[in-house]
C-alpha positions in Angstrom: -24.8 3.1 23.9 -22.3 0.7 25.5 -21.9 -2.4 23.5 -18.6 -4.0 24.6 -16.8 -3.7 27.9 -14.3 -1.0 28.5 -11.5 -1.1 31.1 -13.8 0.7 33.5 -16.6 -1.7 32.9 -14.1 -4.6 33.3 -13.0 -3.3 36.7 -16.6 -3.0 37.8 -17.6 -6.5 36.6 -14.4 -8.2 37.5 -13.8 -9.5 33.9 -10.7 -9.2 31.9 -9.3 -6.4 34.1 -6.0 -5.3 32.7 -6.1 -7.7 29.7 -5.0 -6.6 26.3 -8.0 -5.6 24.2 -8.5 -5.9 20.4 -5.5 -8.1 19.9 -4.1 -8.3 16.4 -2.9 -11.5 14.8 0.6 -12.4 13.6 1.8 -13.0 10.1 3.3 -16.4 10.3 4.0 -17.0 6.6 4.3 -15.1 3.4 4.2 -16.7 -0.1 4.4 -15.0 -3.5 1.4 -15.5 -5.8 1.7 -15.6 -9.6 -0.6 -13.1 -11.3 -2.0 -15.7 -13.7 -3.4 -17.6 -10.7 -5.7 -14.7 -10.1 -6.5 -13.9 -13.8 -4.3 -10.9 -13.7 -2.7 -10.1 -17.1 -1.0 -7.3 -19.0 -1.6 -3.8 -17.5 -3.5 -5.0 -14.5 -0.6 -6.9 -12.8 0.5 -5.3 -9.5 4.2 -5.2 -8.7 3.8 -8.0 -6.2 1.2 -10.3 -4.7 1.6 -12.1 -1.4 -0.6 -14.7 0.4 -0.4 -14.3 4.1 -0.7 -17.0 6.7 -2.2 -15.3 9.8 -2.4 -16.7 13.3 -5.5 -15.3 15.0 -5.1 -15.2 18.8 -8.9 -15.5 19.3 -9.2 -18.6 17.1 -6.1 -20.2 18.7 -7.8 -20.7 22.0 -10.3 -23.2 20.5 -9.3 -26.7 19.5 -9.6 -28.4 16.1 -12.9 -30.0 17.0 -14.5 -26.7 17.8 -13.2 -25.1 14.7 -14.4 -28.0 12.5 -17.9 -28.1 14.1 -18.6 -24.4 13.6 -17.1 -24.5 10.1 -19.5 -27.3 9.2 -22.5 -25.7 10.6 -21.7 -22.4 8.8 -21.2 -24.2 5.5 -24.6 -26.0 6.0 -26.4 -22.7 6.6 -24.6 -21.1 3.6 -25.9 -23.9 1.4 -29.4 -23.4 2.7 -29.4 -19.7 2.0 -27.9 -20.2 -1.4 -30.6 -22.8 -2.3 -33.3 -20.5 -1.1 -31.9 -17.6 -3.1 -31.7 -19.8 -6.3 -35.4 -20.8 -5.8 -36.4 -17.2 -5.4 -37.2 -17.2 -1.7 -35.1 -14.1 -1.1 -32.6 -11.9 -3.0 -29.8 -9.6 -2.5 -31.1 -6.1 -3.3 -28.7 -3.3 -4.1 -29.4 -0.1 -2.3 -27.9 2.8 -0.4 -27.1 1.5 3.1 -25.5 4.3 4.9 -26.6 7.5 3.3 -29.9 8.8 1.9 -30.4 10.9 -1.2 -29.3 14.1 0.6 -26.1 12.6 2.0 -27.4 12.2 5.5 -27.1 9.1 7.6 -29.8 6.6 6.6 -32.0 4.9 9.2 -30.7 1.4 9.7 -32.8 -0.1 12.5 -36.1 -0.9 10.7 -34.8 -2.6 7.5 -34.5 -6.4 7.1 -31.8 -7.8 4.9 -31.1 -11.3 3.8 -33.1 -14.5 4.1 -35.6 -14.3 7.1 -36.1 -18.1 7.2 -32.4 -19.2 7.4 -31.8 -16.2 9.7 -34.5 -17.3 12.2 -33.3 -20.9 12.2 -29.7 -20.0 12.7 -30.3 -17.5 15.6 -32.4 -20.1 17.4 -29.3 -22.3 17.3 -26.7 -19.6 18.0 -28.5 -18.3 21.1 -29.7 -15.0 22.7 -26.3 -13.2 22.7 -25.7 -13.5 19.0 -29.4 -12.6 18.3 -28.9 -9.4 20.2 -25.6 -8.7 18.3 -27.4 -9.2 15.0 -29.6 -6.2 15.9 -26.5 -4.0 15.7 -26.0 -4.9 12.0 -24.6 -3.0 10.0 -23.2 -0.6 12.5 -19.5 -0.2 13.5 -20.5 -1.5 16.9 -21.2 -4.9 15.3 -17.7 -5.0 13.9 -16.2 -3.9 17.2 -17.7 -7.0 18.8 -16.1 -9.2 16.1 -12.8 -7.5 16.7 -12.6 -8.6 20.3 -15.1 -11.3 21.1 -13.7 -11.9 24.5 -14.5 -8.4 25.6 -18.2 -8.7 24.8 -19.9 -8.9 28.1 -23.3 -7.4 27.4 -24.9 -6.3 24.1 -27.0 -3.2 24.4 -29.6 -2.6 21.8 -32.8 -0.5 21.6 -34.7 -3.4 23.0 -32.5 -3.8 26.1 -29.3 -5.4 27.3 -28.4 -9.1 26.7 -25.5 -11.0 28.1 -23.2 -12.5 25.5 -23.1 -16.3 26.1 -20.3 -18.6 25.2 -22.1 -20.0 22.1 -22.5 -16.5 20.7 -18.9 -15.6 21.5 -17.7 -18.7 19.6 -19.6 -17.6 16.5 -18.1 -14.1 16.7 -14.7 -15.8 16.9 -14.8 -18.7 14.6 -17.1 -17.6 11.8 -15.5 -16.9 8.4 -16.2 -13.2 8.6 -15.0 -12.9 12.1 -11.6 -14.3 11.1 -11.7 -12.2 7.9 -12.3 -8.9 9.7 -9.5 -9.5 12.1 -7.1 -10.7 9.5 -7.8 -7.6 7.4 -6.9 -5.5 10.4 -3.7 -7.5 11.0 -2.7 -7.1 7.3 -3.2 -3.3 7.4 -1.3 -3.0 10.6 1.7 -4.9 9.1 1.6 -2.8 5.9 1.7 0.4 8.0 4.5 -1.0 10.1 6.6 -1.8 7.1 5.8 1.7 5.7 6.9 3.4 8.9 10.1 1.5 9.0 10.8 2.4 5.3 10.1 6.1 5.8 11.7 6.3 9.3 9.4 9.2 10.3 11.1 11.6 12.7 8.2 14.1 12.8 4.4 14.1 12.7 2.6 11.5 10.6 -0.6 12.7 9.1 -3.0 9.8 8.7 -6.6 10.0 7.2 -9.0 7.2 7.9 -12.0 7.1 5.5 -15.3 5.6 6.5 -13.5 5.1 9.8 -16.4 4.0 12.0 -14.7 3.8 15.4 -11.2 4.0 13.8 -10.1 0.8 15.5 -8.0 -0.6 12.6 -6.3 2.8 12.1 -5.3 3.1 15.8 -4.2 -0.5 15.9 -2.0 0.0 12.8 -0.4 3.1 14.2 0.4 1.4 17.5 1.8 -1.7 15.9 4.0 0.6 13.7 5.2 2.4 16.9 4.1 5.8 15.5 0.9 6.5 17.4 2.6 9.0 19.7 3.3 11.3 16.7 0.3 10.4 14.6 -2.3 13.1 13.8 -5.3 11.0 12.8 -8.1 12.6 10.9 -11.4 10.6 10.8 -13.6 11.2 7.8 -17.1 9.8 8.1 -20.7 10.9 8.2 -21.9 8.7 11.0 -21.6 10.7 14.3 -22.7 7.7 16.4 -19.7 5.6 15.1 -17.2 8.4 15.6 -18.6 9.3 18.9 -17.1 6.2 20.6 -13.7 6.8 19.1 -12.2 8.7 22.1 -13.2 6.2 24.7 -11.8 3.4 22.4 -8.6 5.3 22.1 -8.4 5.4 25.9 -9.0 1.6 26.1 -6.2 1.0 23.6 -3.9 3.7 25.2 -3.5 5.3 21.8 -1.3 8.3 22.2 -1.9 10.3 19.0 -4.1 13.3 18.2 -7.6 12.6 16.8 -9.7 15.1 14.8 -13.1 14.3 13.2 -14.3 15.5 9.8 -17.9 14.8 9.3 -18.8 14.7 5.6 -20.3 12.7 2.8 -17.2 10.6 1.9 -18.7 9.6 -1.5 -19.0 13.1 -2.8 -15.9 13.9 -4.9 -16.6 17.7 -4.5 -16.4 17.3 -0.7 -13.2 15.4 -1.0 -11.7 18.1 -3.3 -12.7 20.8 -0.8 -11.0 18.8 1.9 -7.9 18.6 -0.2 -7.8 22.3 -0.7 -8.2 23.0 3.0 -5.2 20.7 3.8 -3.1 22.4 1.1 -4.0 25.9 2.4 -3.0 24.9 5.9 0.3 23.5 4.6 -0.5 19.9 5.7 0.4 16.8 3.8 -1.4 13.5 4.1 1.2 10.7 4.4 -1.2 7.8 4.8 -4.9 7.1 3.9 -6.7 3.9 4.9 -10.0 2.9 3.4 -10.0 -0.8 4.4 -13.8 -1.3 4.8 -15.6 0.9 2.2 -14.9 -0.2 -1.4 -17.5 -3.0 -1.2 -20.1 -0.3 -0.6 -19.4 1.5 -3.9 -20.5 0.7 -7.4 -21.7 3.1 -10.1 -24.2 0.6 -11.5 -25.5 -0.9 -8.2 -25.1 1.7 -5.5 -24.7 4.9 -7.4 -21.1 5.5 -6.4 -18.3 5.3 -9.0 -15.7 3.2 -7.3 -12.8 4.4 -9.6 -13.7 8.1 -9.0 -14.0 7.4 -5.3 -10.6 5.8 -5.1 -9.0 8.4 -7.3 -10.3 11.3 -5.2 -8.6 10.0 -2.1 -5.4 9.0 -4.0 -5.2 12.7 -5.1 -5.2 13.7 -1.4 -2.0 11.8 -0.8 1.3 13.7 -0.7 4.2 12.3 -2.9 5.7 9.4 -1.1 2.4 8.6 0.6 0.5 5.3 0.8 -3.2 4.4 0.5 -4.4 1.1 1.9 -7.7 -0.3 0.8 -9.6 -3.5 1.4 -12.1 -5.4 -0.8 -14.3 -8.4 0.0 -13.5 -11.1 -2.5 -16.1 -12.5 -4.9 -14.5 -16.0 -4.5 -14.7 -15.8 -0.7 -16.0 -18.8 1.4 -19.7 -18.8 2.5 -21.0 -15.5 1.1 -24.6 -16.6 1.5 -24.0 -17.1 5.3 -23.0 -13.5 5.6 -25.6 -11.8 3.3 -28.4 -14.3 3.7 -28.2 -16.0 7.1 -26.6 -13.2 9.2 -28.4 -10.5 7.0 -25.6 -8.1 6.4 -26.7 -5.5 3.8 -25.8 -5.6 0.1 -22.0 -5.9 -0.4 -20.3 -5.6 -3.8 -17.8 -8.4 -3.9 -14.9 -8.3 -6.4 -12.2 -10.7 -7.5 -8.6 -9.5 -7.2 -8.7 -9.0 -11.0 -11.8 -6.9 -10.7 -10.3 -4.9 -7.9 -7.2 -4.2 -10.1 -9.5 -3.0 -12.9 -10.9 -0.4 -10.4 -7.4 0.7 -9.7 -6.4 1.1 -13.4 -9.8 2.7 -14.2 -8.9 5.3 -11.5 -5.7 6.2 -13.5 -3.4 4.6 -11.0 -0.6 2.5 -12.5 -0.8 -1.2 -11.5 2.9 -1.1 -10.7 2.2 1.2 -7.8 0.2 -1.5 -6.1 1.1 -4.4 -3.9 -1.7 -6.9 -3.1 -2.0 -9.0 0.0 -4.3 -12.0 0.4 -4.9 -13.3 3.9 -5.3 -17.0 3.8 -8.9 -17.1 5.1 -9.8 -15.9 1.6 -12.3 -13.2 2.7 -10.5 -10.0 1.7 -8.0 -8.6 -0.7 -5.9 -5.7 0.7 -4.0 -3.4 -1.6 -1.3 -1.0 -0.7 -1.0 1.9 -3.3 2.1 4.0 -3.3 2.2 7.5 -4.7 5.7 8.1 -6.2 7.9 11.0 -5.2 7.7 13.7 -7.9 9.8 12.7 -10.9 10.6 9.3 -9.5 9.2 5.8 -10.2 7.9 3.6 -7.4 10.7 1.5 -6.1 10.4 -2.3 -6.4 9.3 -4.1 -3.2 12.1 -5.0 -0.8 12.8 -8.6 0.1 10.5 -9.9 2.8 12.4 -10.3 6.0 11.9 -10.8 9.7 12.0 -7.6 11.6 11.0 -6.8 15.2 9.4 -10.1 15.5 7.2 -9.7 12.5 7.2 -9.5 8.7 8.1 -6.4 6.8 5.7 -6.4 3.9 7.6 -4.6 1.2 7.4 -0.9 0.3 
């Protein structure tokens, strides 16, 4: 199913031929954050916390009036959905979104999430392109559209193909979650670049992407770090539809690394342990693991997946000196009811930075192994977890400095 234009499609349609696709933002400013500001105390304090000012190239093309208008409309619909939830007109219901009781991909197409009334009103305003896009929720294809709104020419769904109009494209660009998804990718890419500069890899880099979807953020991160030509990227997911588009996406991006796919239930710690044993038997080490978009779909109480056990199982896969990067939607984020109520994204477990650090410490990972990054749009926390070399403590973060036109975000 073709959702967004590829370079071949661009050549045929005459749009964006030769243009850079899936552009990352730039980190324009970095400011240290005091732990007490986030309610972090005692053993839950990471070694450093940074707030990042990120310039989004897709947002930058629109003027202040456009940005303010769409922000005001979004806030209004968020208030409507929140009021309707309080009055009992709809509710966020926990449930397994991606896997059934047997660990197989769950059917996504026939379930309605969120508030039908505010969803209907909003989609009448937003137009046919965004309405077609909403049918892709919660697939990786929906996120791909957000990652490069300018590339969305037609949206193909089970009901047909719809042209993406300018109104819909503006919503994909200017919405809080559109900016949050892209800033999360930029943050991960900068963390990886700093890690690659620190480690100065001269051989193969073994990277594992968990719940990878199309693996877009992983490939972008490797390319920004300049290590994609020696990256062996293992994709671990259970959704064959999402992983099936990875190779064509790699061609679009001109990603030069090797890609292998491991289809398995990522939430089963026994499967993760088996995967670890296979890597050890083959003599491979995992230098880098990213899990930037999956922690919010874990919760022992609400979704039947113990988040601390999940995180620990992948941390244990890391070789000494390795790094794990994870993201978490924030509980104090702007306009959550617009996302879950109006847009109708499935149940998401939001956590404050303090709650996220409790998950880390519950997993038996020392807080001083963690550096936390907070993009200034306020949607996600991103944590970088370092696994010490055997017998050595984790080194303190290096001074932030300009390097290769960007920011080196510590070790």
